[in-house]
DRENLUMVEX-463147 format. One record per atom (N, C-alpha, C): residue in one letter; x, y, z. Coordinates in pm, whole numbers, padded with zeros to 5 digits, m for minus. Example, Ala and Ser with C-alpha at 12.3 -4.5 7.8 and 13.67 -1.06 7.14 Angstrom:
2
SITE aa   east  north     up
SITE  A  01319 m00569  00780
SITE  A  01230 m00450  00780
SITE  A  01320 m00330  00780
SITE  S  01285 m00225  00708
SITE  S  01367 m00106  00714
SITE  S  01290  00003  00787
END
This chain:
262
SITE aa   east  north     up
SITE  M  00793  02926 m00608
SITE  M  00877  02842 m00654
SITE  M  00818  02717 m00654
SITE  N  00872  02649 m00786
SITE  N  00811  02505 m00799
SITE  N  00847  02406 m00707
SITE  K  00698  02320 m00690
SITE  K  00709  02246 m00588
SITE  K  00785  02103 m00636
SITE  P  00867  01993 m00548
SITE  P  00922  01890 m00581
SITE  P  00822  01808 m00652
SITE  D  00857  01690 m00757
SITE  D  00751  01603 m00792
SITE  D  00717  01493 m00674
SITE  L  00620  01455 m00699
SITE  L  00576  01332 m00608
SITE  L  00646  01189 m00689
SITE  H  00707  01135 m00618
SITE  H  00747  01000 m00670
SITE  H  00690  00874 m00611
SITE  I  00667  00796 m00668
SITE  I  00553  00687 m00612
SITE  I  00650  00559 m00685
SITE  E  00669  00467 m00582
SITE  E  00727  00322 m00627
SITE  E  00650  00229 m00556
SITE  F  00589  00131 m00654
SITE  F  00522 m00004 m00589
SITE  F  00628 m00081 m00550
SITE  L  00648 m00128 m00402
SITE  L  00727 m00196 m00348
SITE  L  00670 m00360 m00360
SITE  G  00549 m00354 m00359
SITE  G  00484 m00499 m00382
SITE  G  00333 m00489 m00432
SITE  T  00301 m00574 m00543
SITE  T  00154 m00538 m00576
SITE  T  00071 m00686 m00545
SITE  G  00148 m00772 m00471
SITE  G  00051 m00893 m00447
SITE  G m00045 m00911 m00316
SITE  T m00119 m00999 m00317
SITE  T m00222 m01017 m00224
SITE  T m00137 m01129 m00099
SITE  S m00232 m01148  00012
SITE  S m00155 m01215  00124
SITE  S m00068 m01304  00120
SITE  L m00087 m01398  00010
SITE  L  00002 m01518 m00010
SITE  L  00105 m01485 m00124
SITE  G  00122 m01381 m00190
SITE  G  00221 m01322 m00280
SITE  G  00203 m01427 m00403
SITE  V  00285 m01391 m00480
SITE  V  00285 m01444 m00607
SITE  V  00417 m01473 m00693
SITE  P  00469 m01603 m00720
SITE  P  00420 m01721 m00687
SITE  P  00374 m01780 m00547
SITE  M  00273 m01828 m00555
SITE  M  00202 m01910 m00426
SITE  M  00285 m02043 m00405
SITE  I  00319 m02063 m00287
SITE  I  00403 m02175 m00242
SITE  I  00312 m02310 m00292
SITE  G  00350 m02378 m00358
SITE  G  00309 m02515 m00412
SITE  G  00205 m02506 m00503
SITE  C  00212 m02405 m00593
SITE  C  00095 m02397 m00697
SITE  C  00186 m02405 m00819
SITE  S  00123 m02437 m00929
SITE  S  00177 m02454 m01058
SITE  S  00107 m02444 m01186
SITE  C  00026 m02321 m01142
SITE  C m00034 m02240 m01236
SITE  C  00054 m02158 m01334
SITE  K m00019 m02126 m01431
SITE  K  00048 m02057 m01563
SITE  K  00116 m01909 m01481
SITE  V  00030 m01868 m01389
SITE  V  00090 m01722 m01330
SITE  V  00216 m01743 m01247
SITE  C  00191 m01824 m01165
SITE  C  00274 m01883 m01079
SITE  C  00405 m01962 m01119
SITE  K  00422 m01983 m01251
SITE  K  00533 m02049 m01328
SITE  K  00585 m01960 m01413
SITE  S  00520 m01841 m01440
SITE  S  00562 m01763 m01541
SITE  S  00707 m01714 m01522
SITE  E  00755 m01697 m01621
SITE  E  00897 m01627 m01639
SITE  E  00900 m01489 m01647
SITE  N  00780 m01409 m01646
SITE  N  00752 m01273 m01664
SITE  N  00818 m01226 m01530
SITE  P  00894 m01150 m01490
SITE  P  00885 m01081 m01359
SITE  P  00805 m00991 m01309
SITE  K  00702 m00959 m01417
SITE  K  00606 m00882 m01351
SITE  K  00483 m00952 m01325
SITE  D  00504 m01085 m01320
SITE  D  00388 m01182 m01280
SITE  D  00456 m01223 m01134
SITE  N  00583 m01188 m01075
SITE  N  00638 m01202 m00954
SITE  N  00573 m01092 m00836
SITE  R  00522 m01105 m00746
SITE  R  00463 m01006 m00670
SITE  R  00460 m01006 m00483
SITE  L  00539 m00946 m00434
SITE  L  00541 m00930 m00295
SITE  L  00412 m00857 m00241
SITE  R  00419 m00861 m00115
SITE  R  00289 m00814 m00046
SITE  R  00288 m00687 m00084
SITE  A  00138 m00601 m00067
SITE  A  00108 m00479 m00141
SITE  A  00151 m00391 m00059
SITE  S  00251 m00291 m00080
SITE  S  00318 m00186 m00059
SITE  S  00368 m00089 m00139
SITE  I  00362  00035 m00104
SITE  I  00434  00173 m00188
SITE  I  00498  00238 m00109
SITE  V  00596  00314 m00161
SITE  V  00682  00428 m00097
SITE  V  00648  00551 m00158
SITE  I  00655  00641 m00096
SITE  I  00624  00794 m00158
SITE  I  00752  00867 m00096
SITE  N  00800  00914 m00210
SITE  N  00933  01005 m00186
SITE  N  00906  01129 m00235
SITE  Y  00913  01232 m00165
SITE  Y  00881  01389 m00160
SITE  Y  01026  01479 m00109
SITE  N  01081  01538 m00184
SITE  N  01198  01634 m00126
SITE  N  01283  01510 m00074
SITE  N  01292  01419 m00136
SITE  N  01401  01353 m00097
SITE  N  01365  01269  00090
SITE  K  01261  01267  00101
SITE  K  01201  01199  00216
SITE  K  01101  01090  00165
SITE  N  01105  00971  00262
SITE  N  01010  00867  00217
SITE  N  00901  00840  00340
SITE  V  00813  00791  00281
SITE  V  00669  00747  00355
SITE  V  00622  00633  00310
SITE  V  00634  00523  00370
SITE  V  00578  00388  00325
SITE  V  00434  00351  00369
SITE  I  00343  00317  00259
SITE  I  00207  00268  00315
SITE  I  00222  00115  00343
SITE  D  00183  00062  00433
SITE  D  00212 m00082  00465
SITE  D  00363 m00143  00481
SITE  C  00360 m00208  00575
SITE  C  00491 m00308  00572
SITE  C  00462 m00457  00603
SITE  G  00447 m00527  00495
SITE  G  00410 m00684  00530
SITE  G  00529 m00763  00556
SITE  P  00520 m00876  00535
SITE  P  00632 m00987  00569
SITE  P  00751 m00976  00471
SITE  D  00739 m00909  00400
SITE  D  00847 m00871  00269
SITE  D  00903 m00759  00273
SITE  F  00892 m00670  00398
SITE  F  00912 m00551  00418
SITE  F  01059 m00522  00370
SITE  R  01142 m00604  00436
SITE  R  01306 m00588  00458
SITE  R  01356 m00614  00323
SITE  T  01275 m00721  00245
SITE  T  01317 m00744  00084
SITE  T  01294 m00611  00009
SITE  Q  01170 m00543  00045
SITE  Q  01129 m00448 m00055
SITE  Q  01198 m00327 m00037
SITE  L  01272 m00303  00103
SITE  L  01331 m00179  00123
SITE  L  01467 m00217  00035
SITE  L  01535 m00309  00052
SITE  L  01674 m00317  00007
SITE  L  01647 m00342 m00160
SITE  R  01551 m00394 m00209
SITE  R  01541 m00387 m00341
SITE  R  01515 m00266 m00451
SITE  A  01443 m00172 m00344
SITE  A  01415 m00034 m00384
SITE  A  01534  00073 m00362
SITE  H  01647  00002 m00261
SITE  H  01742  00100 m00236
SITE  H  01703  00217 m00119
SITE  I  01615  00183 m00061
SITE  I  01566  00271  00063
SITE  I  01620  00261  00191
SITE  N  01714  00369  00209
SITE  N  01769  00342  00339
SITE  N  01728  00445  00459
SITE  D  01641  00527  00425
SITE  D  01593  00612  00530
SITE  D  01445  00593  00518
SITE  L  01359  00615  00647
SITE  L  01215  00632  00655
SITE  L  01184  00737  00743
SITE  E  01075  00835  00696
SITE  E  01009  00925  00795
SITE  E  00917  00854  00878
SITE  A  00837  00765  00818
SITE  A  00711  00727  00861
SITE  A  00658  00601  00783
SITE  V  00573  00515  00874
SITE  V  00502  00431  00786
SITE  V  00342  00459  00811
SITE  L  00276  00440  00712
SITE  L  00103  00456  00749
SITE  L  00065  00293  00722
SITE  I m00012  00258  00807
SITE  I m00093  00130  00815
SITE  I m00212  00144  00765
SITE  T m00246  00072  00675
SITE  T m00385  00044  00631
SITE  T m00508  00000  00729
SITE  H m00452 m00111  00743
SITE  H m00529 m00207  00857
SITE  H m00438 m00316  00914
SITE  E m00527 m00386  00987
SITE  E m00426 m00461  01091
SITE  E m00408 m00592  01042
SITE  H m00446 m00639  00937
SITE  H m00431 m00778  00885
SITE  H m00229 m00798  00837
SITE  R m00240 m00922  00887
SITE  R m00074 m00938  00907
SITE  R  00004 m00906  00773
SITE  D m00055 m00937  00663
SITE  D  00010 m00911  00534
SITE  D  00056 m00743  00509
SITE  H m00020 m00653  00633
SITE  H  00027 m00519  00621
SITE  H  00107 m00462  00736
SITE  I  00139 m00536  00823
SITE  I  00191 m00499  00946
SITE  I  00307 m00601  00974
SITE  A  00354 m00702  00934
SITE  A  00431 m00839  00980
SITE  A  00573 m00768  00977
SITE  G  00595 m00660  00867
SITE  G  00734 m00597  00876
SITE  G  00800 m00498  00970
SITE  L  00674 m00442  01065
SITE  L  00708 m00343  01145
SITE  L  00875 m00388  01233
SITE  D  00874 m00498  01245
SITE  D  01010 m00531  01332
SITE  D  01127 m00488  01229
SITE  D  01127 m00477  01106
SITE  D  01254 m00444  01038
SITE  D  01282 m00284  01043
SITE  I  01210 m00232  01127
SITE  I  01187 m00068  01150
SITE  I  01362 m00037  01212
SITE  R  01367 m00186  01312
SITE  R  01490 m00187  01387
SITE  R  01602 m00149  01333
SITE  S  01640 m00178  01204
SITE  S  01762 m00128  01109
SITE  S  01781  00018  01106
SITE  I  01649  00098  01064
SITE  I  01668  00223  01069
SITE  I  01695  00314  01192
SITE  N  01626  00238  01334
SITE  N  01677  00288  01443
SITE  N  01845  00259  01471
SITE  Y  01892  00126  01432
SITE  Y  02023  00129  01457
SITE  Y  02130  00216  01373
SITE  I  02089  00183  01237
SITE  I  02189  00265  01144
SITE  I  02188  00398  01161
SITE  L  02067  00471  01170
SITE  L  02061  00604  01168
SITE  L  02040  00667  01287
SITE  R  02017  00582  01377
SITE  R  02006  00634  01538
SITE  R  01889  00719  01540
SITE  K  01751  00682  01481
SITE  K  01638  00764  01482
SITE  K  01540  00687  01514
SITE  S  01420  00728  01572
SITE  S  01301  00664  01555
SITE  S  01189  00678  01449
SITE  V  01095  00615  01429
SITE  V  01016  00626  01332
SITE  V  00889  00642  01345
SITE  D  00799  00721  01279
SITE  D  00655  00738  01339
SITE  D  00571  00638  01236
SITE  V  00461  00570  01299
SITE  V  00409  00491  01228
SITE  V  00255  00530  01270
SITE  F  00184  00562  01179
SITE  F  00045  00605  01153
SITE  F m00070  00470  01144
SITE  L m00144  00481  01237
SITE  L m00249  00348  01226
SITE  L m00386  00362  01318
SITE  A m00492  00287  01299
SITE  A m00605  00315  01344
SITE  A m00590  00269  01474
SITE  K m00695  00280  01589
SITE  K m00677  00217  01722
SITE  K m00700  00091  01697
SITE  A m00778  00027  01612
SITE  A m00777 m00121  01595
SITE  A m00650 m00186  01540
SITE  S m00591 m00123  01468
SITE  S m00470 m00190  01428
SITE  S m00337 m00195  01541
SITE  L m00353 m00082  01616
SITE  L m00260 m00058  01695
SITE  L m00280 m00160  01799
SITE  E m00414 m00232  01855
SITE  E m00405 m00352  01917
SITE  E m00375 m00456  01881
SITE  A m00391 m00477  01759
SITE  A m00327 m00605  01658
SITE  A m00146 m00597  01665
SITE  V m00109 m00486  01670
SITE  V  00039 m00487  01666
SITE  V  00071 m00494  01799
SITE  K  00004 m00471  01892
SITE  K  00009 m00474  02050
SITE  K  00028 m00649  02066
SITE  V m00055 m00721  02006
SITE  V m00042 m00873  02008
SITE  V  00060 m00909  01928
SITE  E  00082 m00880  01806
SITE  E  00182 m00935  01713
SITE  E  00325 m00892  01764
SITE  F  00338 m00777  01808
SITE  F  00487 m00736  01867
SITE  F  00492 m00693  02014
SITE  P  00464 m00767  02103
SITE  P  00462 m00726  02240
SITE  P  00581 m00677  02320
SITE  Y  00658 m00689  02275
SITE  Y  00808 m00664  02320
SITE  Y  00845 m00505  02258
SITE  I  00776 m00451  02179
SITE  I  00789 m00300  02155
SITE  I  00744 m00235  02280
SITE  F  00646 m00289  02345
SITE  F  00544 m00203  02422
SITE  F  00611 m00237  02566
SITE  Q  00630 m00360  02592
SITE  Q  00714 m00413  02726
SITE  Q  00825 m00477  02663
SITE  P  00943 m00404  02668
SITE  P  01057 m00443  02630
SITE  P  01138 m00538  02720
SITE  G  01112 m00478  02853
SITE  G  01186 m00547  02971
SITE  G  01320 m00530  02947
SITE  D  01429 m00620  02969
SITE  D  01557 m00576  02940
SITE  D  01596 m00597  02799
SITE  Y  01507 m00631  02713
SITE  Y  01549 m00648  02578
SITE  Y  01594 m00497  02508
SITE  K  01710 m00495  02472
SITE  K  01744 m00346  02410
SITE  K  01711 m00363  02270
SITE  G  01661 m00464  02206
SITE  G  01645 m00425  02064
SITE  G  01509 m00416  01990
SITE  A  01423 m00357  02088
SITE  A  01303 m00355  02011
SITE  A  01302 m00230  01940
SITE  P  01200 m00244  01831
SITE  P  01183 m00143  01738
SITE  P  01169 m00007  01815
SITE  Q  01219  00129  01757
SITE  Q  01192  00237  01845
SITE  Q  01068  00304  01734
SITE  I  00961  00309  01795
SITE  I  00845  00343  01699
SITE  I  00771  00442  01801
SITE  N  00738  00559  01695
SITE  N  00641  00665  01753
SITE  N  00499  00653  01716
SITE  F  00423  00576  01810
SITE  F  00287  00545  01715
SITE  F  00216  00686  01718
SITE  K  00131  00686  01616
SITE  K  00040  00806  01581
SITE  K m00105  00757  01550
SITE  T m00192  00806  01627
SITE  T m00334  00756  01595
SITE  T m00392  00835  01465
SITE  L m00414  00706  01393
SITE  L m00486  00761  01227
SITE  L m00641  00785  01257
SITE  S m00683  00887  01203
SITE  S m00826  00894  01206
SITE  S m00870  00964  01072
SITE  N m00999  01012  01059
SITE  N m01039  01054  00927
SITE  N m00979  01213  00917
SITE  A m00926  01248  01013
SITE  A m00878  01360  00994
SITE  A m00733  01401  00869
SITE  P m00739  01499  00796
SITE  P m00610  01496  00711
SITE  P m00496  01539  00815
SITE  F m00366  01488  00754
SITE  F m00235  01539  00847
SITE  F m00136  01562  00761
SITE  K m00053  01648  00791
SITE  K  00065  01683  00738
SITE  K  00202  01580  00760
SITE  L  00276  01568  00663
SITE  L  00378  01464  00687
SITE  L  00465  01502  00571
SITE  I  00592  01515  00574
SITE  I  00721  01539  00490
SITE  I  00697  01678  00389
SITE  G  00609  01745  00426
SITE  G  00544  01856  00362
SITE  G  00436  01836  00278
SITE  L  00357  01712  00267
SITE  L  00247  01662  00198
SITE  L  00114  01663  00282
SITE  E  00023  01701  00224
SITE  E m00121  01661  00322
SITE  E m00144  01549  00266
SITE  F m00196  01463  00362
SITE  F m00227  01316  00368
SITE  F m00386  01310  00407
SITE  I m00471  01271  00327
SITE  I m00629  01279  00324
SITE  I m00669  01121  00355
SITE  P m00693  01093  00479
SITE  P m00753  00920  00490
SITE  P m00883  00892  00416
SITE  L m00867  00783  00351
SITE  L m00986  00754  00283
SITE  L m01051  00628  00352
SITE  E m01149  00628  00376
SITE  E m01220  00527  00495
SITE  E m01286  00430  00383
SITE  V m01269  00295  00394
SITE  V m01325  00211  00272
SITE  V m01357  00100  00376
SITE  D m01446  00001  00314
SITE  D m01487 m00120  00377
SITE  D m01432 m00253  00318
SITE  H m01334 m00319  00385
SITE  H m01292 m00449  00389
SITE  H m01390 m00548  00448
SITE  R m01495 m00590  00379
SITE  R m01613 m00644  00452
SITE  R m01680 m00592  00552
SITE  N m01660 m00653  00666
SITE  N m01671 m00588  00816
SITE  N m01552 m00504  00905
SITE  M m01443 m00454  00838
SITE  M m01337 m00410  00870
SITE  M m01353 m00281  00799
SITE  K m01295 m00157  00895
SITE  K m01248 m00046  00824
SITE  K m01109 m00048  00798
SITE  V m01104 m00012  00665
SITE  V m00952  00021  00616
SITE  V m00928  00173  00587
SITE  F m00785  00201  00580
SITE  F m00771  00337  00535
SITE  F m00707  00347  00437
SITE  G m00722  00399  00313
SITE  G m00662  00438  00203
SITE  G m00629  00584  00218
SITE  F m00547  00648  00132
SITE  F m00475  00806  00122
SITE  F m00481  00862 m00005
SITE  R m00538  00988  00030
SITE  R m00498  01061 m00114
SITE  R m00404  01167 m00062
SITE  I m00299  01202 m00193
SITE  I m00202  01299 m00144
SITE  I m00174  01369 m00270
SITE  G m00249  01480 m00260
SITE  G m00256  01586 m00415
SITE  G m00350  01506 m00502
SITE  D m00293  01477 m00613
SITE  D m00406  01421 m00705
SITE  D m00369  01294 m00708
SITE  F m00293  01196 m00628
SITE  F m00282  01081 m00625
SITE  F m00354  01010 m00496
SITE  S m00432  00903 m00548
SITE  S m00513  00817 m00446
SITE  S m00477  00664 m00452
SITE  Y m00441  00612 m00347
SITE  Y m00416  00472 m00302
SITE  Y m00524  00387 m00202
SITE  I m00591  00300 m00270
SITE  I m00699  00220 m00207
SITE  I m00643  00066 m00218
SITE  T m00637  00026 m00101
SITE  T m00602 m00159 m00086
SITE  T m00724 m00218  00006
SITE  D m00739 m00334 m00027
SITE  D m00808 m00447  00050
SITE  D m00952 m00366  00074
SITE  A m01034 m00341 m00035
SITE  A m01165 m00277 m00014
SITE  A m01281 m00371 m00107
SITE  N m01368 m00371 m00046
SITE  N m01486 m00431 m00141
SITE  N m01608 m00339 m00136
SITE  H m01590 m00214 m00092
SITE  H m01668 m00122 m00086
SITE  H m01637  00008 m00045
SITE  I m01707  00120 m00136
SITE  I m01646  00244 m00087
SITE  I m01745  00343 m00067
SITE  P m01742  00394  00080
SITE  P m01883  00475  00083
SITE  P m01876  00594 m00002
SITE  E m01989  00661  00006
SITE  E m02019  00791 m00079
SITE  E m01920  00896 m00045
SITE  K m01916  00907  00096
SITE  K m01840  01033  00145
SITE  K m01702  01015  00093
SITE  T m01640  00893  00093
SITE  T m01528  00866  00075
SITE  T m01516  00878 m00119
SITE  M m01585  00849 m00165
SITE  M m01621  00861 m00325
SITE  M m01582  01043 m00345
SITE  K m01653  01113 m00273
SITE  K m01662  01256 m00290
SITE  K m01511  01316 m00270
SITE  L m01441  01253 m00174
SITE  L m01303  01281 m00145
SITE  L m01199  01252 m00255
SITE  L m01246  01144 m00340
SITE  L m01165  01081 m00447
SITE  L m01180  01153 m00564
SITE  E m01304  01248 m00606
SITE  E m01318  01349 m00690
SITE  E m01200  01426 m00744
SITE  G m01170  01433 m00878
SITE  G m01065  01496 m00927
SITE  G m00937  01433 m00935
SITE  T m00906  01312 m00851
SITE  T m00795  01233 m00866
SITE  T m00738  01214 m00993
SITE  K m00620  01236 m01027
SITE  K m00566  01209 m01129
SITE  K m00492  01062 m01173
SITE  T m00432  01027 m01065
SITE  T m00357  00895 m01049
SITE  T m00450  00783 m00978
SITE  L m00515  00688 m00969
SITE  L m00618  00624 m00888
SITE  L m00509  00481 m00865
SITE  V m00497  00414 m00774
SITE  V m00434  00270 m00749
SITE  V m00559  00210 m00628
SITE  I m00589  00090 m00710
SITE  I m00732  00037 m00634
SITE  I m00676 m00115 m00653
SITE  N m00758 m00181 m00555
SITE  N m00739 m00325 m00548
SITE  N m00825 m00422 m00626
SITE  A m00757 m00504 m00708
SITE  A m00843 m00577 m00803
SITE  A m00795 m00733 m00766
SITE  L m00863 m00821 m00675
SITE  L m00803 m00909 m00632
SITE  L m00767 m01034 m00753
SITE  R m00882 m01051 m00844
SITE  R m00896 m01174 m00923
SITE  R m01011 m01143 m01011
SITE  I m01032 m01226 m01083
SITE  I m01125 m01223 m01190
SITE  I m01281 m01227 m01152
SITE  K m01281 m01357 m01057
SITE  K m01421 m01400 m01007
SITE  K m01446 m01287 m00890
SITE  K m01584 m01294 m00841
SITE  K m01606 m01206 m00735
SITE  K m01550 m01291 m00593
SITE  H m01548 m01185 m00494
SITE  H m01465 m01214 m00392
SITE  H m01525 m01166 m00295
SITE  P m01554 m01224 m00151
SITE  P m01617 m01152 m00037
SITE  P m01577 m01039  00033
SITE  T m01443 m01029  00020
SITE  T m01386 m00890  00091
SITE  T m01309 m00810 m00012
SITE  H m01270 m00833 m00118
SITE  H m01191 m00762 m00238
SITE  H m01277 m00715 m00313
SITE  F m01237 m00619 m00412
SITE  F m01303 m00612 m00540
SITE  F m01246 m00727 m00631
SITE  N m01293 m00738 m00725
SITE  N m01254 m00827 m00835
SITE  N m01234 m00710 m00951
SITE  L m01177 m00754 m01053
SITE  L m01112 m00660 m01164
SITE  L m01233 m00584 m01212
SITE  E m01343 m00658 m01254
SITE  E m01468 m00582 m01327
SITE  E m01528 m00487 m01238
SITE  E m01535 m00519 m01082
SITE  E m01571 m00428 m00995
SITE  E m01463 m00274 m01003
SITE  A m01363 m00312 m00974
SITE  A m01241 m00220 m00975
SITE  A m01236 m00138 m01102
SITE  I m01253 m00199 m01215
SITE  I m01280 m00112 m01339
SITE  I m01378 m00009 m01316
SITE  N m01529 m00070 m01276
SITE  N m01618  00007 m01266
SITE  N m01625  00126 m01177
SITE  I m01523  00099 m01058
SITE  I m01498  00224 m00970
SITE  I m01434  00336 m01033
SITE  A m01309  00272 m01111
SITE  A m01217  00363 m01200
SITE  A m01300  00456 m01284
SITE  Q m01391  00391 m01353
SITE  Q m01474  00431 m01481
SITE  Q m01555  00567 m01415
SITE  I m01611  00550 m01273
SITE  I m01676  00646 m01196
SITE  I m01607  00767 m01151
SITE  I m01471  00743 m01089
SITE  I m01380  00819 m01067
SITE  I m01317  00909 m01165
SITE  K m01297  00858 m01291
SITE  K m01237  00909 m01406
SITE  K m01078  00944 m01365
SITE  A m01005  00887 m01324
SITE  A m00871  00910 m01324
SITE  A m00802  00910 m01430
SITE  K m00706  01019 m01498
SITE  K m00638  01007 m01623
SITE  K m00568  00878 m01622
SITE  Q m00518  00807 m01491
SITE  Q m00445  00686 m01534
SITE  Q m00489  00612 m01382
SITE  T m00530  00441 m01381
SITE  T m00557  00372 m01294
SITE  T m00476  00267 m01300
SITE  Y m00426  00245 m01186
SITE  Y m00341  00100 m01161
SITE  Y m00410  00019 m01070
SITE  F m00410 m00120 m01107
SITE  F m00478 m00231 m01007
SITE  F m00370 m00281 m00939
SITE  T m00381 m00321 m00800
SITE  T m00279 m00357 m00702
SITE  T m00362 m00465 m00630
SITE  H m00295 m00547 m00515
SITE  H m00330 m00635 m00449
SITE  H m00383 m00770 m00521
SITE  L m00278 m00791 m00621
SITE  L m00338 m00887 m00720
SITE  L m00278 m01025 m00669
SITE  G m00380 m01144 m00704
SITE  G m00360 m01267 m00646
SITE  G m00316 m01323 m00797
SITE  H m00278 m01484 m00769
SITE  H m00266 m01535 m00902
SITE  H m00363 m01573 m00975
SITE  L m00498 m01559 m00937
SITE  L m00593 m01578 m01021
SITE  L m00641 m01473 m01073
SITE  I m00571 m01356 m01117
SITE  I m00588 m01248 m01177
SITE  I m00562 m01275 m01308
SITE  G m00475 m01376 m01347
SITE  G m00418 m01395 m01482
SITE  G m00283 m01362 m01515
SITE  K m00229 m01379 m01605
SITE  K m00069 m01290 m01630
SITE  K m00084 m01168 m01689
SITE  H  00015 m01116 m01630
SITE  H  00013 m00945 m01645
SITE  H m00005 m00923 m01782
SITE  D  00073 m00958 m01890
SITE  D  00074 m00850 m02002
SITE  D m00071 m00919 m02085
SITE  E m00095 m01042 m02062
SITE  E m00251 m01098 m02111
SITE  E m00380 m00980 m02049
SITE  V m00374 m00987 m01928
SITE  V m00455 m00872 m01895
SITE  V m00461 m00729 m01910
SITE  N m00328 m00713 m01908
SITE  N m00326 m00557 m01935
SITE  N m00367 m00536 m02103
SITE  A m00347 m00612 m02181
SITE  A m00377 m00597 m02307
SITE  A m00545 m00603 m02340
SITE  Q m00620 m00633 m02231
SITE  Q m00784 m00650 m02220
SITE  Q m00826 m00531 m02152
SITE  L m00742 m00411 m02088
SITE  L m00798 m00344 m02004
SITE  L m00830 m00192 m02088
SITE  P m00918 m00150 m02036
SITE  P m00969  00012 m02093
SITE  P m00833  00099 m02089
SITE  E m00850  00186 m02176
SITE  E m00719  00278 m02204
SITE  E m00735  00375 m02072
SITE  G m00620  00355 m02022
SITE  G m00599  00460 m01889
SITE  G m00589  00367 m01792
SITE  M m00563  00220 m01785
SITE  M m00598  00117 m01689
SITE  M m00487  00034 m01684
SITE  A m00430 m00026 m01620
SITE  A m00321 m00102 m01622
SITE  A m00316 m00199 m01487
SITE  L m00274 m00306 m01492
SITE  L m00179 m00363 m01398
SITE  L m00097 m00312 m01322
SITE  A m00070 m00288 m01199
SITE  A  00063 m00245 m01150
SITE  A  00153 m00362 m01149
SITE  H  00275 m00337 m01099
SITE  H  00388 m00447 m01082
SITE  H  00470 m00404 m01013
SITE  D  00548 m00484 m00907
SITE  D  00655 m00482 m00829
SITE  D  00750 m00382 m00902
SITE  G  00819 m00255 m00857
SITE  G  00897 m00180 m00895
SITE  G  00857 m00057 m00987
SITE  L  00740 m00075 m01036
SITE  L  00682  00029 m01091
SITE  L  00709  00137 m01026
SITE  K  00752  00250 m01103
SITE  K  00781  00406 m01072
SITE  K  00695  00492 m01123
SITE  I  00607  00596 m01058
SITE  I  00523  00679 m01134
SITE  I  00566  00815 m01070
SITE  K  00541  00928 m01152
SITE  K  00584  01068 m01102
SITE  K  00497  01172 m01138
SITE  Q  00466  01245 m01078
SITE  Q  00338  01367 m01095
SITE  Q  00379  01464 m01015
SITE  K  00326  01599 m01062
SITE  K  00317  01710 m00979
SITE  K  00229  01695 m00837
SITE  Y  00258  01763 m00745
SITE  Y  00178  01751 m00626
SITE  Y  00116  01894 m00582
SITE  N m00009  01893 m00641
SITE  N m00097  02017 m00610
SITE  N m00176  01987 m00475
SITE  S m00142  02080 m00380
SITE  S m00214  02059 m00231
SITE  S m00357  02126 m00256
END
């Protein structure tokens, strides 16, 4: 029996401040091209009509509505920075409308940050509206979800450990400035790679575009998309025209499809 295709949609491709940035009048922030308008970084993976989201920042509600996503099986958290966890409260809508809880996979350090950000989830008292979440500990061990195998990809965000994920031939990495050798091994054979490229100039905690291109050339994926983009990356169409073959800036709403090979 043929397996269903893997469907991925970019819910957001921007950095922590989004694009346009409040108060900025640069050519990117003032661009009329919708591809230069970026919500905080997140993707949804749909397989066999079930959805898993990677990261839920402060734009989460808007992203789900825009993508017409009405149900979730799980949320995977790459790390504990607020632009990747701030939307957890919006899970309440799934709880209320569908009468179901949602699994959230995250590392122990991320869980501690969530406890600070959303204390009422853990100690609701007489508050009846707290999100109904099943927290699952994320480690380096692969796990199964919605019929897919997820392989965690540990990368470095300066001094912080961040998890990317490999699902079949698709690999997703955000908020990294170094990929350890053991993770590079796990990336071998990737056909579609998504990796962060914050801007043109070097940055202390994120790959810049040149560094991300170098990583992509080592991995040799058939197609690479760059995400977690700030306004200093430049205008979408201008940058894309200069990228090597098989590489492109992702944009909000971009949809890709590929076969799932477990």
